[in-house]
DRENLODO-305935 format. One record per atom (N, C-alpha, C): x, y, z. Coordinates in steps of 0.02 Angstrom, whole numbers, plus 50000, padded with zeros to 5 digits. Example, Ala and Ser with C-alpha at 12.3 -4.5 7.8 and 13.67 -1.06 7.14 Angstrom:
# DRENLODO-305935
506604971650390 506154977550390 506604983550390 506424988850354 506844994750357 506455000250394 
END
This chain:
# DRENLODO-305935
486504721149943 486344727249981 485814725450033 485884727650092 485414726250145 484744729450132 484204725550136 483534728250125 483344732850182 483144738850165 482924743650216 482214741850237 482094741850301 481454739550327 480934745050325 480764747050264 480284752450256 479674750350216 479574743750205 479054741650160 478354743250185 478294744750249 477634746550275 477374752950243 477834757050219 477634763350186 477314762050119 477474756550087 477234755150020 476894748450018 476294747950041 475934741650048 475794738649980 475714732149979 475604728549917 474984730949881 474484733049919 473864735349888 473974740949839 474484744949853 474614750549808 474884748249741 475134742149739 475384739549676 474844735949637 474334733149671 473844729049638 473204732749623 473104738449654 472514742549639 472744749449621 472364752749581 472554759549560 472454764249618 473004767249640 472974771949696 472554777949676 472104779949720 471664785549704 472054791749687 472654792249714 473054798249701 473274798849629 473304793349592 473584793649525 473074791349474 472714795949446 472244794449393 472504797049328 472044799149285 472264801849221 472614808449230 473014810349179 473424816249187 473024822649184 473334827949211 473004834349213 473144838149149 472904844349147 473014848649089 473754849449075 473964848549013 474674848648997 474814852948936 475344856948939 475574860748882 476284858648868 476434856748806 477114854748788 477464860448752 478064862248776 478444867648745 478894864748691 479024868648642 479444866248588 480164865748609 480414871648610 481124871048623 481234867148690 481104821450274 480704822350314 480114820150345 480064823150368 479494821950408 478904825250377 479034830050339 478494833850311 478034829450270 478294824150241 477894819750199 477384815850239 477424815750304 476954811950344 476284815350350 476244821750333 475604825150335 475154822450281 474474822950291 474004820650240 474134824550176 474434821250125 474714825050070 474214828850027 473644825850011 473194829049964 472774834549996 472724834450062 472274839250094 472634843850142 473304843750141 473674847850188 473554855250178 473414857150117 473244864150103 472494864850097 472224869750130 471504870850126 471314873850060 470704872650039 470444875749978 470234882849991 470444885550049 470254892350066 470534897450019 471044895449979 471324900249931 470844901449873 470304897649870 469814898749818 469274903449843 468914906449797 468364910949817 467764909349774 467164909149806 466564907949769 466544901249734 466934896249758 466934889649728 467364889149666 467674894549644 468084894249584 468744890549600 468984887049551 469614883349560 470204888149558 470684886949601 471314890649599 471734887849541 472004892149501 472414890049445 473144889749466 473454884049459 474164883149473 474534881149410 475164883049406 475574881249348 476224878149374 476404872449344 477024869249363 477444868149301 478114868849307 478574868149250 478984861849259 478934857249211 479244850649217 479694849049158 480164844549169 480584842049115 480154837449072 480124838949007 479704835048963 479884827748959 479414823648937 479524816548931 479254812648990 479554806949004 479304802549057 479324805949125 479794810549135 479854813949199 479224817949214 478974821549164 478364825449172 477754820949176 477724815849134 477134811549132 476994808249199 477524806449234 477434803249299 477084807949348 477284814249349 476964819049393 476254820449371 476154821249306 475494822849281 474994817349298 475214811149301 474774805549316 474504805749387 474814809849429 474634809949499 474264816149521 474064820349476 473794826849495 473044826949509 472674822149481 471944822549486 471694822749558 471974818349600 471734818049669 471894824449707 472484827149695 472674833449728 472224839149704 472074839349640 471644844649613 470954844249644 470674838249648 470004837449675 469974839249749 470474837149786 470474838249858 470564845649876 470924849249834 471104856149850 470744861349806 470284858949764 469904863349720 470364867749678 470854864449646 471324868049604 471334864949534 471584868649487 471704866149420 472434867649403 472794862349386 473514862949376 473684862349302 474024867349276 474294867049208 475024864849213 475174859249181 475844856449183 476194858049117 476724861949120 477104863749061 477684858849052 477704855548995 478254850948980 478774854748938 479364855448965 479884859448934 480514855348922 480864856848868 481504853648855 482034856348904 482594852848908 483094854148959 483294861548964 483534864348910 483774871348912 483204876248922 482634874748892 482054879148898 481814879448971 481794873649003 481604873349073 482084877249116 482724876149106 483234879649145 483174887249139 483114889749079 483094896949069 482444900049092 481884896649081 481234899449101 481194900049178 481444895149214 481434895549287 481874901449310 482474901949280 482934907349300 482644914249285 482364915149226 482094921649207 481474923549248 481044918649260 480434920049299 480604921649371 481174919049395 481374920349464 481524927649478 481624931649425 481774938749434 481144942949444 480554939949432 479934943749439 479704944049512 479344949449528 479084950249596 478614944449613 478154942849569 477734936949577 477844932449517 477984926249531 478154921749477 477564918449444 477724914549392 477224910849354 477114903849383 477654900949410 477644893849427 477554892749502 477154887649517 477054885649588 477524880049608 477724876049560 478194870649574 478604869449511 479244867849519 479684866849461 480094860549470 480284857649413 480744851949413 481434854649396 481934852649434 482594855749430 483134850449416 483564851949368 484124847549352 484664847749406 485064842449408 485544841549462 486094846649468 486234850349415 486784855249418 486554862449420 485914863549430 485644870349427 485584873649495 485624869749549 485474872449615 485924878249634 486574877649621 487034882949642 486834889649610 486694889549546 486484895649512 485834898349540 485344894049550 484694896349574 484734898849645 485124895449687 485184897649757 485534904449761 486054905349720 486414911649720 485964917549701 485474916149658 485024921449634 484344921449669 484294917749724 483674917549764 483064915449723 483164910749678 482614908449636 482154903649673 482434899649718 482044894349750 481884895949823 481324893249845 481114893949915 481544889449958 481754891950017 482114887850065 481614883350100 481604877050083 481104872450109 481214870950183 481834871250206 481974870150277 481614875350319 481604881450295 481264886750332 480514885850334 480264881650289 479544880150287 479384873750325 479884870850357 479774864850398 479864858250361 480094858450299 480184852150262 480824848650283 480784841950292 481354837850309 481354831550267 481944828650256 481984822250221 481844816650270 481424811850251 481324806150294 481844800750279 481894795750322 482434790850318 482354785950260 481774785950228 481664781550172 481994783950108 482134790450103 482444793250043 483184791450043 483434788949986 484134787049981 484574793149995 484984792950047 485344798950070 485754802450016 486104798549975 486544801649925 486154805849874 485514804449865 485134808249816 484934815149843 485044816449906 484864822849935 485444827849934 486044825449917 486634829849918 486544835749871 486274834549812 486174839849764 485554843949776 485234843049833 484624846549849 484724851849904 485344852349930 485464856649987 486034861549973 485984867250004 486544872050007 486734872450080 487334870150096 487534869050166 487024864250196 486674866250248 486174861750278 485464863550259 485374868550218 484704870850200 484444866950139 483834864550144 483514860750090 483144865450043 483294864949979 482954868849928 482564864549879 482724858149876 482414853549829 482284846849862 481824842949831 481694836149853 481834831449794 482234826149804 482404821649748 481804817549726 481574818549665 480954815449643 481064809549596 481454810449544 481544805249493 482274803049493 482374796649510 483044794049523 483434792249460 483554797049418 483954795749358 484694795149376 485004789949351 485714788749362 485944784349304 486554785449279 486764781549221 486814774049238 486584770049191 486614762749196 486874760049129 487084753749129 487304750549067 486734746449038 486454748848983 485944745148947 486274739448909 485934733748906 486214728248867 485654723748840 485804720648784 485354715648756 485544708748783 485084705348813 485234699048847 485524693848799 485214693048741 485424687848695 486124689148667 486254695448648 486914696948619 487464696348671 487324698448732 487824697948786 487964690648802 487434686548804 487524679448819 487914675948763 487784678048700 488144675048644 488894676548647 489054682248680 489754684148688 490074680848750 489684676748785 489944673048842 489854676348909 489394681148913 489284684848975 488554684748995 488434686749057 487764688649080 487804695849104 487234698749117 487244705649142 487644706349206 487604701449250 487974701749313 488724701349304 488944698749246 489664698149233 489984704649210 489584709449189 489854715649160 490044720449216 490634719549244 490834723849299 491474727749285 491744727049224 492334730949206 492264733449134 492634738749118 492624741249049 493004736649003 493424732449030 493744727148991 493214722348965 492724720649008 492164716448986 491764719748931 491634726248939 491254730048889 491604729748821 492264730748821 492644730648759 492614723848726 492674718548766 492654711748738 491974710148707 491444711948743 490774710548718 490634714648654 490814721048656 490694725348598 491064722748536 491684720648546 492074718148489 491774711648462 491554707248507 491274700848485 490624701948447 490204706548470 489564707848437 489684711248370 490164715648366 490314718948302 490514713848249 490844708548269 491044703348222 490444699748191 489874700048223 489264696848197 488874701548151 489124707648141 488794712348097 488304716948132 488284716648198 487834720948236 488244726148275 487904730948304 488244736148341 488454733648410 489094734448425 489324732348490 489174737348544 489324743748530 489244749048581 488914754948546 488324756848571 487924762148541 487974768348585 488064774248553 488144780348591 487644785648568 487554790748610 487094796248595 487484802548581 487414805148523 487754811448506 487244817048498 487444822048459 486974827348443 487034833648484 487354833248542 487444839248584 488044838248628 488314843848652 488894843548697 488714839748761 488104840848786 487894837548847 487854829948838 487554827748783 487494820548771 488174817248765 488624820348729 489294817548720 489664817148786 489644822448825 490004822548889 489714817448937 489054816848938 488734811948982 488944804848965 488994803448900 489194796748878 489914795148899 490344800248897 491054799048913 491174798648988 490764801849028 490904802549099 491044795849136 490634790649126 490794784349162 491474781549144 491684782349081 492344779949061 492884784249094 492774790749099 493234795149135 493344792649206 492794791549240 492824789649311 493184782949320 493064778349275 493404771849280 494154772549269 494364777649231 495074778849219 495384783249272 495004785049323 495274789349376 495304796649356 494934798549305 494914805449282 494264808749304 494284815249314 493664819049325 493774826149300 493244829849294 493264836349260 493444842149305 493384841349371 493594846449419 493914843049479 494304846949517 494564844249580 494094846149637 494314844949698 493884846249757 493714853649765 494084857949733 493944865149737 493614867749673 493374863149632 493044864849569 493514868249518 494154866849524 494624869149473 494624864049416 494614866249353 494594861649296 495194856849295 495064850549280 495594845549277 495504841049216 495434844149157 495264840149098 495864838549055 496424841949063 497004840649022 497504836449062 497344830049069 497754825449109 497854818949070 498364815049087 498464808649054 497874803949063 497564804149123 496984799849136 496394801549091 496294808149081 495744810249037 495884808148965 496504808948943 496674806948875 496564799448865 496764795448914 496664788148910 495924786448907 495514790048946 494794788748947 494474790148879 494664795748849 494354797548785 494604792948729 495224790748733 495474785948684 495094779348690 494954777248752 494574771148762 493854771948736 493564777648749 492884779048725 492874778948648 493384781748617 493424781948544 493454774848516 493824770448549 493864763548526 493184760148530 492804761648583 492134758848589 491674761348534 491734767848517 491324770648464 491414766848399 492014764348387 492154761048324 491814754248318 491524751748372 491164745348369 490424746248357 490184752448353 489474753648344 489334760048307 488824763648329 488644769848296 488294774448346 488194780748325 487874785848367 487164786948343 486694787748389 485994788748371 485624792148428 484984793848415 484564797048465 484364791948519 484144794548577 484014790148634 483474784948619 482924786948584 482394782148570 482654776548525 483094778248480 483394773148436 483874768648474 484214771548524 484654767448566 484244762148602 483694764248633 483264759548669 483014754148621 482794756148561 482544751348513 483104746448492 483704748948482 484274744648464 484394739248516 484394741348579 484524736548633 483954731648639 483344734048634 482764729748644 482664724848587 482814726948525 482684722448469 483294718348448 483854719348482 484434715148469 484884717448414 484824723848393 485284726448343 485904729548374 485884730748438 486454733448475 486524730048541 487144729448565 487264725548626 487294729748689 487634735648687 487784739348748 487704746848736 487504750448788 487464757748784 487394760648854 487664766548865 487534770248927 486834773348920 486424772348970 485744775048968 485504777249036 484864778849039 484554781349100 483904777649114 483734776449177 483104773249192 482494777049164 482564783649156 482024787549128 481884785949055 482354782649022 482254780648952 481854774248945 481944769748994 481764762748982 481674759149049 481094755849057 480964751949117 480824744749096 481344740749083 481234733949059 480894729549112 480484724949089 480174720049133 480594713649131 480384708649169 480734702249170 480764699149101 480254700349060 480214697248994 480514701448938 480764707348954 481054711548901 481694708548873 481834710048809 482454707748778 483054711648804 482914717848824 483444722048852 483414722248928 483964724348957 483984725149029 484534730249043 484674731349107 485264735349124 485564733349190 486194735149196 486574733649256 486934740049278 487224739949337 487614745649360 488194746849311 488334753049296 488904754749253 489524751349281 489934748149239 490534744749264 490954749249309 491144746649366 491504750549416 492254749649414 492494745349369 493214744049364 493444745049292 494074747049284 494354747849218 494524740949188 494824736649228 494994729849208 494694725049258 494694718649241 494404713649286 494734713649354 495374715149357 495734715149420 495854722249447 495514727049418 495634733949436 495274736149498 495404742449517 495104745449576 494374746949564 493954745849614 493244747449610 493144754849625 492824758349579 492714765549586 491974767249576 491774773049597 491094775449583 491094778249512 490694775249468 490684777249398 489994779149372 489474778249413 488804780349393 488744787849403 488404791149356 488334798449359 487604800149373 487504804449422 486824806449440 486524811149388 485894809849374 485494814449334 484814815349367 484814815249434 484194815449473 483814821949457 483174821149444 482734826949436 482364828149502 482444834049529 482154835849593 481574840749582 481174841649634 480634846549630 480724851749685 480544857849668 480604863249716 480074868449703 480084873649743 479574878949739 479934885649728 479744889349677 480054895949669 479924900349729 480404904549745 480324909149802 479744913949790 479584915249727 479034919849710 478414916249687 478324909949708 477744906049688 477094909649706 476604909849661 475994913549676 475544910249728 475624903649738 475204900149788 475654895649831 476054898849873 476574895249909 476304889649953 475764890949989 475504885750034 475264879649996 474904880849942 474674875249900 475274871649869 475784875449850 476374872449820 476734867949869 476774870049931 477084865749983 476684859349992 476024859949991 475604853949997 475694849349937 475764852349878 475874848249818 476544844749820 477064848149843 477714844949848 477694839049897 477374840049955 477314834650004 476914828849975 476394830349938 475974825249907 476374821149857 476744824449814 477134820849763 477704816749793 477954818849852 478484815149885 478234809649931 477574808949937 477294803849981 477484796849956 477694792250000 477934785649978 477424781749937 476794781749957 476294777849920 476144780949853 476134787549850 476034790949786 476614789249739 477214789349765 477794787849723 477794780549701 477604776049744 477574769049726 477104767849668 476544771449668 476044770449617 476264773049549 476804776749545 477034779449481 477474774549442 477704769249473 478214765049442 477954761749378 477334759549377 477064756449317 477044761349258 477034767749273 477044772849220 477734775449204 478254772149230 478934774149215 479274778049269 478954778849327 479254782549382 479834778749413 480324782649437 480914779749471 481024783649535 480674781849589 480754785449652 481454784749682 481624789449724 482264789249760 482144786449830 481714781549836 481514778749901 481674771249903 481974769149959 482114762049969 481474757949967 480954760450000 480334756550006 480014755249939 480144759449890 479874758449823 480334754149780 480964755649780 481444752049738 481594745049763 481454743649827 481574737049855 480924733349870 480374736049848 479724732849858 479694726149820 479484720849852 479494714149821 479074713849758 478494716949759 478064716849700 478364720749642 478694726249658 479034730149607 479584726049576 479994722849616 480564719049591 480354712949551 479774710049568 479524704349530 479354706349459 479134712549450 478934714949384 479504718749350 479864722749389 480414726849362 481054725349401 481384719849386 481974717849425 482544722949422 482564727149370 483104731949365 483054737649415 482494738049452 482454743249503 482974742249558 483184736049569 483724734849617 484384737749591 484474737649525 485074740649494 485064748149506 484484751149495 484414758349506 484584760149578 484324756249624 484444757549695 485194757249711 485524752149686 486244751449697 486624757349668 486444759349606 486794764849574 486674771449609 486064772449633 485904778749668 486284779449734 486494773949762 486864774249825 487594776249815 487854775449755 488574776449746 488744781049687 488264784949663 488374789149605 488834795149617 488994798549563 489424804449565 489034810349536 489034815949570 488694821849545 489134825649496 488824828149443 489164833049402 489264839249445 489774843349431 489914849049475 489304853549485 489164855049547 488604859549563 488894866549569 488944869749511 489274876249506 488824880849464 488884887349477 488464892049440 488634892249366 489234890249348 489454890549279 489344883949241 488954879349270 488934872649242 488724872549169 488214876149149 487974875849080 488534877649031 488904882949046 489454884949002 490024879949005 490164877449064 490694872349074 490534866249031 489924863849036 489684858049000 489764859048924 489564864948901 489594866448829 490304866648804 490744869748842 491444870348820 491774863448815 491724859448868 492064853048868 491754848248818 491094847848816 490764843448768 490924845148697 490954851648682 491114853848614 491834852148595 492304853048640 492994851348625 493094843848615 492754839848655 492794832548644 492494830748576 491944833948558 491634832648493 492094834948436 492444840448446 492914842748395 493434837348380 493674834048433 494154828648423 493824822748388 493224820848411 492884815048381 492724816248307 492604822548289 492444824148219 493064825348177 493664824948207 494274825848170 494484833048159 494154837548195 494314844648188 494954846348224 495084843148281 495684844348322 495984837748342 496614837848359 496924832048391 496664831648462 496734825848493 496504825148562 496904829648608 497564830048598 497974834448639 497744841648634 497594843948574 497374850848565 496684851948595 496244847148587 495574847848614 495584848448690 495974844348723 496004844548796 496354850948820 496884852948785 497234859148804 496774865248795 496404865348740 495944870948728 495384871048780 495124865148795 494594864848846 494854867248913 495444865048933 495724866948997 495804874549002 496084877548950 496194884748953 495544888648955 495054886548915 494404889948915 494054889248983 494094883349011 493764882149075 494094885949132 494744886549130 495084890549181 494864897849178 494784900549119 494534907349111 493814907849138 493404902949119 492704902949142 492654902849218 493034898549250 492984897749322 493294903549360 493704907449326 494014913249358 493554919449355 493034919149316 492594924949309 492184926149372 
END
């Protein structure tokens, strides 16, 4: 891939010294269940919103885990410069989605900035939950990977900024893959994956490890195999397309892979790959940032079904974006915070803490690649990924299809019945 000449934005000093913008994390609460970036990010908003020297209280709602921690690590400088105190709420996926939606119905909202999943925009835009950033003068600069902005716009209007470049990758254990006669660079087809998984299983270890436990996790795991088989869940008009021969072949192939390993939680998957108990798994950069010396690594999800097959886009986007509620209580400060968090140098400084920017200048930075060589994999995958449908019904769609696939995997239904049932339910859903 051609190196984008943007390294001036992310100078080496930002990698070797702690950027003033990113100190210790701010106040955090954990829940159970353009051009615009060129402005001086930390001081673009005046502290005039304060009175009598008191700090302005801001609240931001973030996806829990590494996604939230990266943002929290960068808040101290902004707080000091703007005389604000930011409470960062760490919320689980469904809790975050519902809280943003429900709070959007209030005249004045609770949140000044929110982290948004890739399939939520259509629903939020339809219900006027998010601020139109284009109307506030925000623009994407040329350093941001263009494909990551697709899920941030409605027509030409920008509602979100791509912050965390999550995209599916193929995790692998270097030693187990090499023992099977491969290197990470050799894994470019699902035929390769099957051969490696089978060989590793013969040694008594897990060949292919998967994540179960929810409809979303199951569907996400299957999606790259679907795409490699030429299957997808909707057509160009968002009509369901799940009961097809290609889909059946994909799920049969996925089932065969399951038989070479086992299903477990994401932290256990990472541990399996890193300690050499498992060879391969679909994962996310947000789970794991291996260094040059790590036992585990990752490569782009295989783009071909067979070694001689057609090259297809098989990586699935899970980009986490940031936006501002339309009813944010401190809109001007929120805009300044968004610009600050999207600043190239601020984003570069997050990588050591697990950050994955959607910027060429960060992912292709020489110092970053020397320490985290897999960032080049992330960059490649982000350029060619596939979005899950951006539809208002996505949460229900996801639940229906993932549940029916799980019904088959658990032996509750035949595969033919599961796909037929999913198709009929989804057609009803999309007709509503």
